[in-house]
C-alpha positions in Angstrom: -1.6 23.0 14.1 0.2 20.4 12.3 2.7 21.4 9.7 1.4 20.5 6.2 3.8 22.5 4.1 4.6 19.3 2.0 1.1 19.3 0.6 0.7 23.1 -0.1 4.4 23.6 -1.3 5.9 20.3 -2.4 8.5 21.8 -4.6 9.9 23.7 -1.8 9.8 20.5 0.3 11.9 18.6 -2.3 14.4 21.4 -2.7 15.1 21.5 0.8 15.3 17.7 1.3 17.7 17.3 -1.8 20.0 20.1 -0.3 19.8 18.7 3.1 23.4 17.4 4.2 23.4 13.4 4.2 25.5 11.7 6.9 26.0 8.7 4.6 27.6 10.8 1.6 31.0 9.4 2.2 29.7 5.9 2.2 27.8 6.7 -1.1 30.9 8.0 -2.7 32.7 4.8 -1.9 29.8 2.8 -3.2 30.1 4.9 -6.5 34.0 4.3 -6.7 34.2 0.7 -6.2 32.2 -1.9 -8.1 33.4 -4.8 -6.1 31.6 -3.5 -3.0 28.0 -2.8 -4.5 25.3 -5.2 -3.1 21.5 -4.5 -2.7 19.2 -6.1 -0.2 16.0 -7.6 -1.6 15.0 -9.2 -4.7 12.4 -6.5 -5.8 11.7 -3.9 -8.5 13.8 -1.3 -6.9 16.9 -3.6 -6.8 16.4 -4.0 -10.6 15.9 -0.3 -10.9 19.2 0.3 -9.3 21.0 -2.4 -11.4 20.0 -0.3 -14.4 21.7 2.7 -12.8 24.9 1.1 -11.9 26.6 -2.4 -12.1 25.9 -4.3 -9.0 28.1 -7.1 -7.6 25.1 -9.0 -6.3 21.9 -9.1 -4.4 21.4 -10.3 -0.7 18.4 -12.3 0.3 18.8 -14.2 3.7 16.0 -16.5 2.9 17.7 -18.4 0.0 19.2 -22.0 1.1 22.0 -21.8 -1.5 23.4 -19.3 -4.0 21.5 -18.5 -7.1 21.3 -16.0 -10.1 18.4 -13.5 -10.3 18.2 -11.4 -13.5 21.8 -12.1 -14.1 23.0 -11.1 -10.7 24.3 -13.6 -8.1 22.2 -13.9 -5.1 23.8 -14.6 -1.5 23.0 -14.5 2.0 24.3 -11.6 4.1 26.8 -13.8 6.1 28.5 -14.6 2.6 29.3 -10.8 1.9 32.6 -9.7 1.6 33.6 -7.9 4.8 33.9 -4.4 3.2 30.8 -4.7 0.9 28.3 -2.0 1.1 24.8 -3.0 1.3 22.0 -0.9 -0.1 18.4 -1.3 1.4 16.0 -1.2 -1.5 13.1 -2.4 0.5 10.0 0.0 0.1 6.7 -1.6 0.1 5.9 -3.0 3.5 9.1 -3.3 5.9 11.7 -0.7 5.0 12.4 0.1 8.6 13.0 -3.5 9.4 15.2 -3.8 6.4 17.1 -0.7 7.4 17.8 -2.1 10.8 19.2 -5.4 9.0 21.6 -3.5 7.0 22.6 -1.2 9.8 24.1 -4.2 11.8 26.9 -4.2 9.2 28.1 -1.0 10.8 28.8 2.6 9.9 30.1 3.1 6.4 28.9 -0.3 5.1 25.1 0.5 4.4 23.0 2.8 2.3 19.4 3.4 1.9 18.4 3.5 -1.9 17.1 7.1 -1.1 20.5 8.1 -0.1 21.7 7.6 -3.7 19.1 9.4 -5.5 19.1 12.3 -3.0 23.1 12.6 -3.2 23.4 11.9 -7.0 19.9 12.9 -8.5 21.6 12.8 -12.0 22.9 9.2 -11.5 20.2 7.4 -9.7 16.6 7.0 -10.4 13.9 7.2 -7.8 11.4 4.3 -7.6 8.2 4.5 -9.5 6.0 5.2 -6.4 8.3 8.2 -5.6 8.1 9.5 -9.0 4.3 9.2 -9.2 3.9 10.9 -5.7 6.1 13.8 -6.8 4.3 14.5 -10.0 0.8 14.0 -8.5 1.5 16.1 -5.4 3.0 19.0 -7.4 0.2 18.9 -9.9 -2.8 18.5 -7.3 -1.3 20.0 -4.2 -4.5 22.0 -3.5 -6.5 18.9 -3.5 -4.3 17.3 -1.1 -4.5 20.2 1.2 -8.3 20.2 0.9 -8.4 16.6 2.0 -5.9 17.2 4.8 -8.3 20.0 6.1 -11.4 17.5 5.7 -10.0 14.6 7.8 -11.7 14.0 11.0 -8.9 13.8 13.4 -5.2 14.7 14.0 -3.9 11.3 13.6 -5.5 11.1 10.0 -3.9 14.3 9.3 -0.5 13.4 10.7 -0.8 10.0 8.7 -1.3 11.9 5.5 1.8 13.8 6.1 4.0 11.0 7.2 2.7 9.1 4.1 3.7 11.7 1.8 7.0 12.6 3.3 7.8 9.1 2.6 6.4 8.7 -0.8 8.1 11.9 -2.0 11.6 10.8 -0.7 11.6 7.1 -0.3 13.5 7.7 3.1 12.7 5.3 5.8 13.3 8.1 8.6 9.9 9.4 7.8 8.2 6.1 8.7 9.8 5.4 12.2 6.9 4.7 14.5 4.8 2.7 11.9 4.6 -1.1 11.9 3.2 -3.9 10.1 -0.2 -4.5 11.7 -2.2 -6.3 9.1 -4.7 -8.0 11.6 -5.8 -4.4 12.8 -6.3 -3.2 9.0 -10.0 -2.2 8.6 -10.9 -2.6 12.4 -10.6 0.7 14.1 -11.8 2.1 17.3 -13.2 5.2 16.0 -16.4 3.8 14.8 -19.2 1.6 16.3 -20.1 -1.5 14.0 -23.2 -3.2 14.8 -22.6 -6.5 16.3 -25.2 -8.2 14.1 -24.0 -6.4 10.9 -23.3 -7.6 7.3 -19.9 -7.4 5.8 -18.8 -7.2 2.1 -15.1 -8.2 1.6 -14.3 -6.8 -1.9 -10.8 -8.2 -2.8 -11.0 -11.4 -0.6 -7.7 -13.0 -1.5 -7.2 -15.8 0.8 -10.1 -14.8 3.2 -8.0 -13.5 6.2 -9.9 -10.2 6.4 -13.4 -12.0 6.6 -12.0 -14.4 9.0 -10.9 -11.6 11.3 -14.1 -9.9 10.9 -16.1 -13.2 12.1 -13.7 -13.4 15.0 -14.2 -9.8 16.1 -18.0 -9.7 15.5 -19.3 -13.3 16.1 -22.8 -12.2 15.9 -22.7 -10.8 12.4 -25.5 -11.3 10.3 -23.6 -12.3 6.8 -20.5 -12.0 5.1 -20.1 -11.6 1.2 -16.7 -12.2 -0.2 -15.8 -11.2 -3.6 -12.6 -12.8 -5.2 -12.3 -13.3 -9.0 -9.0 -15.5 -9.0 -9.8 -19.1 -9.4 -7.0 -20.2 -6.9 -7.7 -17.6 -4.4 -11.4 -18.3 -4.5 -10.6 -21.9 -3.5 -8.4 -20.4 -0.7 -11.3 -18.4 0.4 -13.8 -21.4 0.5 -11.1 -23.3 2.6 -10.4 -20.4 5.1 -14.1 -19.7 5.8 -15.5 -23.2 5.7 -16.2 -23.1 9.4 -17.9 -19.7 9.3 -21.5 -19.3 9.1 -23.7 -17.4 6.6 -20.7 -16.8 4.5 -21.4 -16.2 0.9 -18.4 -16.4 -1.7 -18.6 -15.0 -5.2 -16.0 -16.0 -7.8 -16.3 -12.4 -9.3 -14.6 -9.1 -9.1 -16.3 -5.9 -8.4 -16.3 -3.0 -11.1 -18.8 -0.6 -12.8 -20.3 -2.9 -15.1 -20.6 -6.5 -16.0 -17.9 -7.9 -18.2 -14.8 -10.2 -18.7 -11.4 -8.6 -18.1 -7.9 -9.6 -18.3 -6.1 -10.4 -15.0 -2.6 -10.8 -13.8 -3.1 -13.4 -11.3 0.4 -14.5 -10.4 1.5 -11.8 -8.2 0.0 -12.9 -4.9 -2.0 -10.0 -3.0 -0.9 -7.8 -5.7 -2.7 -9.5 -8.5 -4.7 -7.0 -10.5 -6.9 -6.3 -13.5 -4.4 -5.5 -16.4 -4.5 -5.6 -20.1 -1.3 -7.4 -20.1 -2.8 -10.2 -17.7 -2.7 -13.9 -18.9 -6.2 -14.8 -17.2 -9.5 -13.7 -17.6 -12.0 -12.9 -14.8 -15.6 -12.0 -14.6 -16.7 -8.8 -12.9 -19.8 -7.3 -12.1 -21.4 -4.3 -10.1 -22.1 -4.7 -6.4 -25.5 -3.2 -7.0 -26.5 -6.1 -9.2 -26.4 -8.5 -6.3 -29.3 -6.6 -4.5 -27.9 -7.5 -1.1 -30.7 -6.9 1.6 -28.4 -5.3 4.1 -24.7 -3.8 3.9 -23.0 -2.2 7.0 -19.5 -2.4 6.0 -17.6 -2.5 2.8 -14.1 -3.1 2.5 -12.2 -2.8 -0.8 -8.5 -3.6 -1.6 -8.6 -4.2 -5.5 -5.1 -3.2 -6.3 -6.0 0.3 -8.0 -9.7 -0.7 -9.3 -11.4 0.7 -6.3 -12.9 3.7 -8.2 -14.5 1.1 -10.9 -16.1 -0.9 -8.0 -17.3 2.1 -6.1 -18.9 3.3 -9.4 -20.8 -0.1 -9.3 -21.7 0.1 -5.9 -23.6 3.5 -5.8 -27.1 2.4 -5.3 -25.8 0.2 -2.4 -23.9 3.0 -0.8 -27.0 5.4 -1.1 -29.4 2.8 0.3 -27.4 1.3 3.2 -25.1 4.1 4.2 -22.5 1.7 5.1 -19.0 2.1 6.7 -16.4 2.1 3.8 -12.8 1.0 4.2 -11.2 1.8 0.8 -7.5 1.2 0.1 -6.1 4.3 -1.2 -2.3 3.6 -1.7 -2.2 2.0 -5.1 -1.6 5.5 -6.9 -1.2 8.8 -5.1 -4.3 10.2 -7.1 -6.4 7.4 -5.2 -6.4 9.3 -2.2 -8.1 12.4 -3.6 -10.3 10.5 -6.3 -11.7 8.2 -3.7 -12.5 10.9 -1.3 -13.9 13.1 -4.1 -16.1 10.3 -5.4 -17.6 9.1 -2.1 -18.2 12.6 -0.7 -20.0 13.7 -3.9 -22.3 10.7 -3.6 -23.0 11.2 0.2 -22.3 14.3 2.4 -22.9 12.5 5.7 -19.6 10.8 6.3 -16.6 11.7 8.4 -13.2 10.8 6.8 -10.3 9.0 8.7 -7.0 7.8 7.3 -4.9 5.0 8.9 -1.6 3.3 7.6 -0.6 -0.4 8.4 3.0 -0.8 7.2 6.4 0.7 7.4 6.4 1.7 3.7 4.1 3.0 1.1 1.5 0.2 1.0 -1.7 -0.3 3.0 -3.0 3.2 3.4 -6.9 3.0 4.0 -9.5 5.7 3.9 -12.5 5.3 6.1 -15.9 6.8 5.5 -17.7 6.4 8.6 -21.4 7.7 8.9 -21.8 10.3 11.2 -24.1 8.5 13.6 -21.8 5.7 14.4 -18.4 7.6 14.8 -16.9 7.7 18.3 -14.8 10.7 17.8 
């Protein structure tokens, strides 16, 4: 039986983690004492958070071509660092393991993970938002996560849930060793049989990569329906899929009702519906499109998945499709998406897979019992 104490007793786990001796404590002490040695790896939200907690000497970005400033901090490449500088890995979203391996090349005593600082000095350093959200949600909803754990269909799903939340509760990359970025595999798994002539709905098409991968894996498909509300992304979808057949692209987002919403469209794949967005987009219910056949629905809508599922109830009830729903945007999504789908239909097996080294790209799969392989 896999150990799932982090789900049933999250406070005890956090207490034990905080008290565990950290081998990089002496490096953290030097980092705290000497302002001239403080650098962070990566121009990201966690570096900005660290910079609020303590004055940094600068930021490292090995992809710049010449020195620059970023939010008032000098940005340099790693080879330009002082020899005794301490470099903190603040990368968390997709490649924290790769980033950790990068900073480790500096040698012992010259690198830290962001999590080392807020573990050793919890009163001085602030955990990232995804860590704070995960701690609060898991402590409030531990029985719901424990229930989800028990309902998952296989050991890999259960282990994945545990690994994800060990990482989300601590931010420590050590819990994600063994995971890699494998975006081409995302949404395409071996535990279900997809009909070769099936119909695919791509909700959150971005630049069309998932639909293009689908068309390659299932060349006998019947049709593809891509929903992408961003004007610039929609044009990229059209270009990416111009040589595919029976492809329908809709410049509309999916939601629980037809309306116009504000949209923050300048964040690449993380663009999302937001009250503070500067763009306007049209959204509608998937049910309103009256698609004749739907065998697979993929959704990655940057936290809007529950709204879109609400507007797809008739389609799901009629077609009983495979569902691949991103559940990582907020920790509550894992249990809320599970609850919504399983209350709508009882005849699904539920799997969980993860596709990065960090906290992003966790996908809940709802597979009709008659098409599961395991």
